[in-house]
Residue, then its C-alpha position, 0 to 999 in steps of 0.5 A: m117249496k117244502s110247505a107247498i109240497a106238504i099242502i099238496v100231499f095233505a090235500l091228496l090224502f084228504v080227498g082220498s079219504a073222502e072217497a066211497g068206502s072210506s068209512g071203514r075202520i082198521t085194527v091190529g090183533i094176533d089173528c083175524t078174530s081176536e080183540k084189538v091189541s096195541t102191544f105185541s111181543p117179538g115172535t107174535p104174528i100181527y094181523l091187520r083187520g078192517d070193516g066198513f069198506t066197499p065190497y070187493e074193493n082193492k086197497i094197499w096197506i102199509v106198516e111204518l116205523l114211527d119216530r125214526t130219525s136219520q143221522g142228520g136228525t131228519k124224520t124218515h119213513y121206514y116201511v116195515a111191511h106192505g101188501q094189498v087186500t081185497m074186501d070180501t062181500a061184507g066189506t071186511f078183510c084180514a091180512y097177515t102183516l108181519t112177525p116181528s123179531a127182537g130187533y123190532a122191539g122198543y118202537r112204535y108202529l103205524a098201520w094204515l090203509d085208505g087214510k085209516k090208521t092205527q098205532f101199536t108197539i113192540e116190546 
């Protein structure tokens, strides 16, 4: 049963990523114009940026903690931030996601939007 659910979820994600506007890409940085950053310090704002999407398209973004396990040893999804963006006339966006505290340090995170993903760490 679990494998059937996993296959259905994978199929939905695959089909969703083939929709119009899905050719976009995303990165994270310390503002809307800086180079891509893959490691952040606590107290540093993190922005999610993207381009190549359909103009005026609305999308949901999520930042998720990776490799978190519950006491029983099962993988869990722990979402640390989420929001919605509307692409501009060029199909680009920039959104503030979070400013991590010291408690976020030592973990890897995954930011995703419309099937596009990028990872970063907080040290």
